VOGU-3710 file (C-alpha; in Angstrom, 3 decimals, decimal comma):
1> xxxxxxxxxx> -227,635/78,566/-76,408  -226,014/77,990/-79,826  -228,067/76,469/-82,604  -227,229/72,907/-83,527  -227,147/71,138/-86,856  -227,919/67,670/-88,177  -225,363/65,110/-87,324  -222,950/64,588/-90,183  -222,957/60,966/-91,244  -219,747/61,075/-93,324
11> xxxxxxxxxx> -216,275/61,153/-91,863  -212,762/61,332/-93,390  -210,942/58,288/-91,705  -207,385/58,901/-90,286  -205,022/56,421/-88,762  -205,560/58,081/-85,415  -209,268/57,918/-85,816  -209,086/54,235/-86,874  -207,002/53,465/-83,777  -209,374/55,421/-81,570
21> xxxxxxxxxx> -212,336/53,514/-83,047  -210,657/50,136/-82,432  -209,844/51,307/-78,925  -213,491/52,233/-78,283  -214,503/48,635/-79,399  -211,936/46,725/-77,302  -213,781/47,053/-73,884  -216,717/45,408/-75,446  -214,463/42,343/-76,319  -213,051/42,223/-72,864
31> xxxxxxxxxx> -215,920/43,292/-70,636  -215,137/43,950/-66,966  -216,302/41,109/-64,702  -217,558/38,883/-67,587  -215,124/36,043/-66,876  -216,884/33,608/-69,133  -216,489/36,042/-72,165  -212,842/36,704/-71,278  -212,244/32,821/-71,121  -213,808/32,479/-74,460
41> xxxxxxxxxx> -211,485/35,203/-75,928  -208,444/33,428/-74,554  -209,558/29,953/-75,825  -210,334/31,406/-79,277  -206,804/33,065/-79,411  -205,106/29,696/-78,478  -207,171/27,926/-81,160  -205,961/30,509/-83,691  -202,283/29,906/-82,789  -202,715/26,073/-82,916
51> xxxxxxxxxx> -204,444/26,277/-86,365  -201,620/28,436/-87,728  -198,965/26,106/-86,368  -200,840/23,193/-88,060  -200,835/25,357/-91,255  -197,058/25,932/-91,333  -196,426/22,284/-90,713  -198,347/21,036/-93,694  -195,625/22,035/-96,281  -192,771/20,627/-94,063
61> xxxxxxxxxx> -194,549/17,225/-94,043  -195,227/17,476/-97,696  -191,565/18,056/-98,247  -190,651/15,073/-96,253  -192,960/12,875/-98,178  -191,667/14,072/-101,536  -188,069/13,632/-100,628  -188,702/10,148/-99,286  -190,404/9,091/-102,581  -188,002/10,839/-104,945
71> xxxxxxxxxx> -184,875/9,435/-103,080  -182,872/6,884/-105,101  -183,628/3,224/-104,200  -186,521/1,870/-102,296  -188,157/3,625/-99,407  -189,879/2,351/-96,305  -193,524/2,385/-96,784  -194,237/2,577/-93,033  -192,094/5,812/-92,908  -194,202/7,218/-95,693
81> xxxxxxxxxx> -197,353/6,212/-94,012  -196,333/7,935/-90,792  -195,504/11,160/-92,705  -198,840/11,078/-94,551  -200,749/10,316/-91,333  -198,995/13,351/-89,802  -199,812/15,342/-92,933  -203,473/14,375/-92,564  -203,573/15,167/-88,865  -202,109/18,673/-89,569
91> xxxxxxxxxx> -204,763/19,238/-92,240  -207,483/18,298/-89,876  -206,079/20,388/-87,069  -205,689/23,413/-89,337  -209,398/23,293/-90,155  -210,679/21,947/-86,728  -208,968/24,516/-84,644  -210,114/27,263/-86,969  -213,658/26,210/-86,514  -213,207/25,822/-82,767
101> xxxxxxxxxx> -211,815/29,433/-82,707  -215,077/30,667/-84,416  -217,072/28,393/-82,081  -215,614/29,979/-78,931  -215,511/33,650/-80,350  -219,216/33,603/-81,753  -220,628/34,520/-78,331  -217,976/37,183/-77,725  -218,597/38,932/-81,115  -222,446/38,814/-80,883
111> xxxxxxxxxx> -222,467/40,092/-77,315  -220,271/43,000/-78,300  -222,429/43,850/-81,219  -225,611/43,690/-78,888  -223,924/45,801/-76,307  -222,838/48,490/-78,711  -226,268/48,584/-80,390  -228,059/48,865/-77,047  -225,748/51,614/-75,888  -226,303/53,609/-79,064
121> xxxxxxxxxx> -230,099/53,084/-78,947  -230,192/54,265/-75,203  -227,946/57,181/-75,989  -230,159/58,322/-78,865  -233,101/58,324/-76,552  -231,262/60,441/-73,961  -230,347/63,144/-76,455  -232,117/66,370/-76,317  -235,211/67,227/-78,415  -232,938/69,602/-80,359
131> xxxxxxxxxx> -230,961/66,858/-81,806  -233,956/64,833/-82,830  -235,593/67,785/-84,512  -232,485/68,293/-86,522  -231,837/64,741/-87,330  -232,400/62,976/-90,704  -234,069/59,717/-89,840  -232,972/57,730/-92,867  -229,412/58,794/-92,760  -229,287/58,197/-89,051
141> xxxxxxxxxx> -230,716/54,664/-89,269  -228,367/53,896/-92,144  -225,389/54,973/-89,972  -226,334/52,816/-87,095  -226,991/49,844/-89,445  -223,749/50,151/-91,207  -221,883/50,599/-87,823  -223,296/47,392/-86,395  -222,505/45,486/-89,590  -218,987/47,107/-89,530
151> xxxxxxxxxx> -218,328/45,625/-86,036  -219,213/42,179/-87,180  -217,025/42,418/-90,197  -214,182/43,841/-88,303  -214,265/41,186/-85,680  -214,572/38,364/-88,214  -211,898/39,421/-90,675  -209,488/41,519/-88,667  -209,159/39,013/-85,886  -209,325/35,864/-87,944
161> xxxxxxxxxx> -207,833/36,960/-91,269  -205,448/39,885/-90,997  -203,835/38,852/-87,677  -203,463/35,178/-88,571  -202,043/36,105/-91,962  -199,437/38,211/-90,412  -198,577/35,560/-87,838  -198,251/32,978/-90,662  -196,006/35,338/-92,633  -193,658/35,623/-89,630
171> xxxxxxxxxx> -193,596/31,874/-89,173  -193,011/31,132/-92,892  -190,093/33,607/-93,091  -188,584/32,126/-89,991  -188,818/28,579/-91,311  -187,456/29,550/-94,767  -184,557/31,217/-93,237  -183,900/28,396/-90,771  -184,285/25,471/-93,436  -182,718/27,161/-96,499
181> xxxxxxxxxx> -181,161/30,680/-96,232  -181,998/34,334/-95,466  -182,507/35,199/-99,152  -185,703/33,127/-99,430  -187,126/34,731/-96,245  -185,901/38,244/-97,522  -187,505/37,831/-100,903  -190,774/36,561/-99,444  -190,905/39,421/-96,791  -190,008/42,088/-99,425
191> xxxxxxxxxx> -192,660/40,769/-101,853  -195,308/40,687/-99,020  -194,331/44,061/-97,709  -194,545/45,680/-101,284  -198,017/44,000/-101,712  -199,320/45,314/-98,265  -197,896/48,729/-99,049  -199,267/48,944/-102,430  -202,679/47,661/-101,292  -202,952/50,014/-98,366
201> xxxxxxxxxx> -201,901/53,266/-100,142  -204,111/52,672/-103,245  -207,048/51,547/-100,939  -206,616/54,849/-99,026  -206,844/56,770/-102,302  -209,894/54,871/-103,377  -211,725/55,302/-100,020  -212,991/58,894/-101,221  -215,067/57,194/-103,686  -216,609/54,852/-101,031
211> xxxxxxxxxx> -217,197/57,761/-98,850  -219,036/59,542/-101,797  -221,050/56,344/-102,239  -222,107/56,274/-98,655  -223,062/59,981/-98,604  -225,187/59,572/-101,805  -226,670/56,310/-100,345  -227,720/58,089/-97,111  -229,183/61,066/-99,042  -231,093/58,684/-101,420
221> xxxxxxxxxx> -232,360/56,778/-98,393  -233,390/59,894/-96,381  -235,139/61,362/-99,383  -237,028/58,145/-100,061  -238,175/57,635/-96,405  -239,011/61,334/-96,148  -241,210/61,193/-99,313  -242,912/57,900/-98,297  -243,626/59,109/-94,827  -245,349/62,188/-96,410
231> xxxxxxxxxx> -247,232/60,185/-98,920  -250,461/61,927/-98,600  -248,787/65,414/-99,045  -247,077/64,151/-102,168  -250,500/62,975/-103,469  -252,257/66,280/-102,571  -249,931/68,309/-104,787  -249,463/65,667/-107,587  -245,656/65,765/-107,063  -244,852/62,094/-107,649
241> xxxxxxxxxx> -242,526/62,968/-110,521  -240,902/65,885/-108,571  -240,069/63,356/-105,767  -238,852/60,796/-108,441  -236,518/63,397/-109,966  -235,042/64,271/-106,503  -234,578/60,563/-105,664  -232,962/59,934/-109,083  -230,644/62,792/-108,588  -229,301/61,108/-105,525
251> xxxxxxxxxx> -229,218/57,805/-107,268  -227,285/59,317/-110,189  -224,533/60,700/-108,044  -224,343/57,295/-106,280  -224,072/55,596/-109,632  -221,106/57,815/-110,724  -219,254/57,225/-107,413  -219,945/53,455/-107,617  -218,544/53,311/-111,146  -215,386/55,129/-110,130
261> xxxxxxxxxx> -215,010/52,842/-107,162  -215,287/49,717/-109,302  -213,085/50,823/-112,179  -210,177/51,835/-109,795  -210,641/48,396/-108,262  -209,508/46,798/-111,471  -206,271/48,928/-111,361  -205,667/47,599/-107,741  -206,108/44,017/-108,738  -203,695/44,355/-111,724
271> xxxxxxxxxx> -201,045/45,896/-109,441  -201,479/43,206/-106,741  -201,162/40,538/-109,444  -198,034/42,011/-110,812  -196,257/42,055/-107,384  -197,306/38,454/-106,519  -196,248/37,083/-109,851  -192,784/38,858/-109,603  -192,075/37,598/-106,086  -193,299/34,065/-106,856
281> xxxxxxxxxx> -191,073/33,894/-110,050  -188,036/35,087/-108,137  -188,303/32,619/-105,424  -188,917/29,616/-107,778  -185,980/30,705/-109,897  -183,832/30,703/-106,820  -185,089/27,247/-105,814  -184,383/25,890/-109,340  -180,821/27,122/-109,269  -180,363/25,516/-105,824
291> xxxxxxxxxx> -181,737/22,169/-107,095  -179,208/22,232/-109,873  -176,353/23,118/-107,542  -177,389/20,224/-105,208  -178,208/22,530/-102,228  -181,945/21,803/-102,407  -183,962/18,706/-102,782  -187,146/18,347/-104,953  -189,002/18,155/-101,692  -187,542/21,619/-100,726
301> xxxxxxxxxx> -188,745/23,039/-103,995  -192,221/21,728/-103,338  -192,078/23,086/-99,807  -191,053/26,533/-100,921  -193,803/26,571/-103,724  -196,430/25,413/-101,102  -195,550/28,051/-98,636  -195,696/30,826/-101,142  -199,047/29,594/-102,485  -200,414/29,362/-98,846
311> xxxxxxxxxx> -199,266/32,969/-98,284  -200,371/34,565/-101,503  -203,843/33,144/-101,656  -205,009/34,865/-98,415  -202,895/37,939/-99,523  -204,950/38,140/-102,699  -207,980/38,241/-100,384  -206,273/40,826/-97,993  -206,944/43,533/-100,542  -210,752/43,095/-100,311
321> xxxxxxxxxx> -210,446/42,563/-96,490  -208,464/45,698/-96,071  -210,839/47,784/-98,052  -213,790/46,391/-96,031  -212,101/46,813/-92,817  -211,332/50,533/-93,667  -215,072/51,007/-94,466  -216,101/49,154/-91,329  -213,910/51,419/-89,356  -215,416/54,492/-91,041
331> xxxxxxxxxx> -218,990/53,243/-90,426  -218,038/52,408/-86,804  -216,529/55,791/-86,238  -219,786/57,340/-87,569  -221,838/55,289/-85,064  -219,418/55,997/-82,086  -219,753/59,576/-82,974  -223,353/59,346/-82,340  -222,637/58,037/-78,916  -220,464/60,938/-78,283
341> xxxxxxxxxx> -223,147/63,509/-79,022  -223,647/65,911/-76,228  -226,818/65,112/-74,213  -227,275/68,834/-73,632  -229,996/68,066/-70,944  -228,534/65,938/-68,198  -229,266/65,119/-64,519  -227,064/66,770/-61,993  -224,864/64,203/-59,980  -226,866/62,419/-57,419
351> xxxxxxxxxx> -230,091/64,168/-58,388  -233,041/63,261/-56,154  -236,502/62,242/-57,571  -239,366/64,689/-57,701  -241,418/64,636/-54,445  -244,807/65,391/-55,570  -247,366/67,095/-53,338  -250,282/68,752/-54,918  -248,453/69,341/-58,337  -248,134/73,054/-58,065
361> xxxxxxxxxx> -246,243/74,473/-61,124  -244,404/77,887/-61,212  -242,557/79,696/-63,902  -240,182/82,327/-62,484  -238,793/84,952/-64,822  -238,294/82,222/-67,435  -236,260/83,210/-70,493  -235,576/80,868/-73,378  -234,689/80,880/-77,083  -233,799/78,158/-79,591
371> xxxxxxxxxx> -230,921/80,217/-80,617  -229,162/83,416/-79,643  -230,976/85,331/-82,300  -234,448/83,731/-81,593  -235,575/84,459/-78,077  -239,197/82,932/-77,516  -239,933/83,525/-73,782  -238,963/86,917/-72,298  -239,043/86,759/-68,577  -242,306/84,765/-68,161
381> xxxxxxxxxx> -243,771/84,366/-64,646  -246,932/82,599/-63,598  -248,093/79,935/-61,235  -250,504/77,004/-61,525  -251,744/76,250/-57,897  -252,092/72,700/-56,886  -255,475/71,271/-58,075  -256,105/74,298/-60,300  -256,471/74,741/-63,967  -254,661/77,497/-65,903
391> xxxxxxxxxx> -255,110/77,944/-69,571  -252,622/79,632/-71,914  -253,721/81,179/-75,242  -252,246/83,367/-77,790  -251,429/83,763/-81,454  -249,039/81,253/-83,318  -245,486/81,769/-82,396  -246,185/83,319/-78,991  -244,468/80,590/-77,090  -247,313/78,366/-75,958
401> xxxxxxxxxx> -245,821/75,007/-77,072  -242,356/76,019/-75,842  -243,786/76,163/-72,349  -244,766/72,466/-72,530  -241,367/71,572/-73,836  -239,625/73,379/-71,038  -241,934/71,943/-68,442  -241,020/68,340/-69,645  -237,301/69,599/-69,658  -236,700/68,772/-73,252
411> xxxxxxxxxx> -234,730/71,913/-73,109  -233,145/73,928/-70,194  -234,253/77,475/-69,617  -231,770/80,250/-70,614  -232,615/82,187/-67,405  -235,100/81,954/-64,531  -236,456/78,598/-63,146  -239,365/76,245/-63,427  -240,492/74,644/-60,144  -242,899/71,803/-59,284
421> xxxxxxxxxx> -243,987/71,876/-55,699  -241,112/74,136/-55,155  -238,431/71,896/-56,687  -236,356/73,268/-59,493  -236,875/70,863/-62,482  -233,204/71,106/-63,258  -232,243/69,692/-59,785  -234,393/66,506/-59,898  -234,237/63,457/-62,142  -235,750/63,730/-65,623
431> xxxxxxxxxx> -237,362/60,286/-65,193  -239,286/61,303/-62,057  -240,231/64,704/-63,607  -241,718/63,176/-66,756  -243,503/60,452/-64,624  -245,316/63,140/-62,866  -246,793/64,909/-65,886  -249,233/63,518/-68,517  -249,631/65,263/-71,900  -252,068/65,100/-74,711
441> xxxxxxxxxx> -250,239/66,797/-77,580  -251,860/68,445/-80,496  -250,001/66,313/-83,018  -250,473/62,827/-81,889  -248,157/60,108/-83,343  -248,855/56,504/-82,568  -246,726/53,394/-82,725  -247,307/50,989/-85,630  -248,897/48,486/-83,364  -252,391/47,782/-81,894
451> xxxxxxxxxx> -254,836/50,131/-80,240  -254,350/48,237/-77,029  -250,580/48,692/-77,170  -250,836/52,461/-77,914  -253,127/53,014/-74,896  -251,119/50,728/-72,610  -248,101/52,831/-73,487  -249,206/55,269/-70,789  -248,702/52,515/-68,134  -247,333/49,274/-69,649
461> xxxxxxxxxx> -248,048/47,275/-66,513  -251,803/48,256/-66,449  -254,394/45,552/-66,672  -256,784/45,007/-69,614  -259,663/46,335/-67,508  -257,752/49,610/-66,643  -256,947/50,092/-70,234  -260,636/49,702/-71,260  -261,745/52,094/-68,488  -259,301/54,752/-69,761
471> xxxxxxxxxx> -260,670/54,233/-73,319  -264,221/54,673/-71,992  -263,232/57,915/-70,251  -261,690/59,104/-73,603  -264,943/58,240/-75,369  -263,092/55,795/-77,756  -264,084/52,402/-76,235  -267,243/52,036/-78,345  -265,332/52,892/-81,589  -262,665/50,400/-80,769
481> xxxxxxxxxx> -265,196/47,669/-80,095  -266,786/48,352/-83,490  -263,467/47,411/-85,253  -263,171/43,886/-86,737  -260,257/43,102/-84,271  -261,246/45,364/-81,551  -258,315/46,435/-79,387  -256,000/44,278/-81,503  -256,572/46,401/-84,496  -253,272/47,777/-85,899
491> xxxxxxxxxx> -253,302/51,664/-86,196  -250,740/51,714/-88,997  -247,418/53,604/-89,310  -247,667/56,799/-87,156  -251,378/55,803/-86,649  -252,310/56,755/-90,210  -255,146/54,195/-90,284  -256,955/56,326/-87,679  -258,474/59,726/-88,219  -257,066/62,854/-86,402
501> xxxxxxxxxx> -259,819/62,721/-83,860  -259,413/59,059/-83,155  -255,666/59,375/-82,650  -256,192/62,177/-80,252  -258,729/60,161/-78,301  -256,165/57,247/-78,079  -253,674/59,863/-76,784  -256,122/61,076/-74,274  -256,812/57,472/-72,948  -253,058/56,876/-72,790
511> xxxxxxxxxx> -252,546/59,983/-70,666  -255,546/59,150/-68,464  -254,098/55,596/-67,978  -250,754/57,188/-66,754  -252,518/58,817/-63,763  -250,147/61,728/-63,531  -250,092/64,477/-60,891  -250,131/67,145/-63,474  -252,045/67,227/-66,819  -250,815/69,112/-69,712
521> xxxxxxxxxx> -253,285/69,506/-72,665  -251,677/71,012/-75,736  -254,709/71,854/-77,866  -255,908/68,469/-76,995  -259,295/68,508/-78,696  -258,417/70,577/-81,767  -259,082/67,603/-84,168  -262,464/66,739/-82,672  -265,914/67,549/-83,789  -268,093/69,734/-81,440
531> xxxxxxxxxx> -270,039/66,754/-80,050  -267,087/64,646/-79,327  -265,179/67,595/-77,940  -267,746/68,359/-75,314  -267,941/64,650/-74,317  -264,196/64,572/-73,829  -264,069/67,896/-72,179  -266,404/66,359/-69,517  -264,051/63,369/-69,218  -261,053/65,510/-68,886
541> xxxxxxxxxx> -262,704/67,683/-66,274  -263,631/64,526/-64,425  -260,089/62,982/-64,371  -258,371/66,279/-63,553  -260,523/67,043/-60,521  -258,238/68,045/-57,702  -255,149/67,785/-60,083  -253,124/70,499/-61,565  -253,907/71,084/-65,167  -252,128/73,319/-67,707
551> xxxxxxxxxx> -254,142/73,801/-70,883  -252,600/75,250/-74,018  -255,743/76,096/-76,091  -256,737/77,323/-79,347  -260,546/77,113/-78,981  -261,297/79,560/-76,299  -264,718/77,787/-75,734  -262,836/74,906/-74,042  -261,283/77,027/-71,319  -264,021/79,304/-70,102
561> xxxxxxxxxx> -264,220/77,477/-66,787  -260,374/77,706/-66,205  -259,302/79,190/-62,886  -256,996/81,584/-64,736  -256,386/82,344/-68,399  -252,978/83,750/-69,606  -252,821/85,544/-72,855  -249,278/85,396/-74,494  -247,950/87,799/-76,966  -244,408/87,823/-78,225
571> xxxxxxxxxx> -243,098/85,702/-75,339  -244,572/87,779/-72,585  -247,896/87,927/-70,694  -250,221/90,435/-72,199  -253,367/89,701/-70,169  -254,402/87,406/-67,370  -257,527/86,749/-65,574  -260,803/84,594/-65,623  -262,881/84,368/-68,819  -265,432/86,940/-67,885
581> xxxxxxxxxx> -262,922/89,347/-66,493  -260,947/89,245/-69,714  -264,059/89,822/-71,858  -264,987/92,825/-69,635  -261,417/94,190/-70,219  -262,203/94,190/-73,914  -258,600/93,567/-74,961  -256,678/90,905/-76,965  -258,627/88,035/-75,394  -261,968/89,655/-76,055
591> xxxxxxxxxx> -261,004/90,223/-79,773  -259,944/86,564/-80,131  -263,337/85,481/-78,511  -265,323/87,571/-80,897  -263,508/86,363/-83,915  -264,002/82,662/-82,822  -267,696/83,093/-81,997  -268,102/84,817/-85,427  -266,425/81,881/-87,134  -268,547/79,365/-85,100
601> xxxxxxxxxx> -271,800/81,022/-86,204  -270,741/80,964/-89,858  -269,749/77,331/-89,590  -273,047/76,409/-87,886  -275,221/78,175/-90,544  -273,139/76,690/-93,375  -273,589/73,220/-91,913  -277,467/73,649/-91,459  -278,038/75,298/-94,959  -279,392/72,662/-97,447
611> xxxxxxxxxx> -278,131/74,760/-100,355  -274,423/74,685/-99,393  -272,368/77,856/-98,860  -274,021/81,079/-97,861  -272,992/84,587/-97,660  -270,858/85,368/-94,636  -272,392/88,782/-93,788  -275,869/87,040/-93,807  -274,636/84,347/-91,547  -273,131/86,829/-89,023
621> x> -276,324/88,869/-89,146
//
C-alpha cells in the first residue's frame, strides 16, 4: 500500500485542463430530469440574444435621428418622434432583457454552486483516513472556498459578459459590412482580434504570479490556523514570536508575488489602451474621408463611433474578466481535483448490510502497514466471542490503535481478513459496519456546539430523556446540570472549554446512546481520576453486559476482569490469557503490571504527603 501525500492545492492551468473543468461544470447547469432548471437556461439564453439585438439597434436608430435632423430643409417632427421612441424602446429592452436574463438564470447558478459544494463535502467525508491525516485543513478549506467562488464568477461573467460580447462583435461587424463596406468590418475585427490575442497571451504569462499568490495565501492561512488551533502549545513554550516569524515569512512571499502581479497589470493596461486607440483612430479617419467624399452621412459617422464605443467599453473590461475567469478555472480545477481523489476504501458493488448476531469479532492472519516500509501488524489472529470482553495491551507502537482503525475499516488490511459474525468487513457496507460499533477514543474531539448536541451525536433522533440517561450512565449528568446553561452549554472549539476527563465522559455518553452491538474502548478512561474511573468502569461494565467489548488499555487495573488479555509486541501476539494466568507466567504482562503498581504506590504516597514530594525508594518500600 503506497504512502500518500497531502493534496496539492496549486495547479498549472492548461487549455485542455480549462476545457475539462468547464465540461465538468456543464452537467450541473443542465441537470438530468430537472426540466424547470433547463427551461430557465433556455429562457435566460433567449433573453440574452434579445438584449444584444436591442443593443446593436441603438446606434442604427441614433444614426437615423441624426441624419433626419442634419438633412437640409425642414424635417417631419412625427418621424423624429417615432425614431426616438424606437430608440427609447431599444434602450429599455437592452437593460430589461439583460435583467430578465439574470432573473431566470439566478436559480440555475445557485443550484449548480449548491450541488457542487455538496458533492465535494460528501466526497471529502468518503475519503480514507489516510487522506485526512495527510491534509492541511487551512489550504483545503481555501481551495474549496475559492472553487465555489470561481464557479459563481465563471457563470456570471463568462455566460453574461464574454459570450454576449463575442456575439455583439459578430453582429456589429456584419452591420458595418452591410451598411458601409468590408473595410470598416475588417479594421474593427482586426482591432478586436489583436486586443483579445494580446490580452490572452499576456494574461497567461501573468498567471504564474497569481498562482504564487494563491500558494502563499494557502500556506499563510494553513500556518495561521495550525498555530491558533495549537494555542496552548504555543503558550507553553513561549513561541509567539516564532509563530509570528513563520506567518510573516509566508506573508512576505505573498507580498512579493502580489507586487509583481499588480505592476505587470499596468503594462497590460497600457498595451490594451494602445490597441484600442489605434483601431478607433483608423476607423474614424476612414469615416471622415467618406463624409468628405459624400459616401457617408453625419449619422453614419455617429453610428460607427457609437458602435466602436459600445464594443471597446466591454473589451476594456474583458481584460479583467479574462484574468478572473482564468483564475476561477484554476480554482475550480483545484476543487474538482479533490472530488477526483481516490476513495481507497470503497464498498463492493451491491454490498449487503452487516447482519449482526452476537457481535463476534475475529482477526484472521491480519497483516497491515501504513506504507511498504512500515509494517505494523504481522499476521495477527485472535477472536472476541459474542458477549465477551477482550483487552489488548502493549507498548506504544505495538499496533493497538491500528486494530481499532482496521475494525472500523478506515483502512483495508494488506492480507488476511477481519470478520464480524462471520462476515468479512470488506464485503459489507461501511455504513452498516460502523453503525454496529461504538467507540470511546483516547483523544476525544468535540464539535463546537452544546453538550446536548455532542451527546446526541451518537444517535441524533434520541429523545432528551434518553440523552440524559446516557449522561447519567457516563457519570456526567450532575456536572452538566451544575453548569449555568446546563445541557445548552457550549463546549468550545474541539471541546476546549471542558477538561480532558469531562470530554471523555461526553464521548462515553455519546457511545452509550448509540447502543452498538460491539463496544470499542481505546484507553477510554486514561484522562480520568481514580474515583471517576472506577465509577465509569462500573457503568461501562453495566452497558456492555452480554455485548462484545474490545478494550485497548494502558492502565492494566481496568482490564483485570477481561475474559482474555492479549499482549502485543512489534505487531504480533507475545502473550495471551486471563489476568491471573499472565501474572503467574511472569512475562511481559507481569513486568508491566509491577511497573504500574509501583507507579501507583508512589503516586498515592505523594498525594497523601503533607510535605509534598517524597523519595521514591521510601514510597516503594
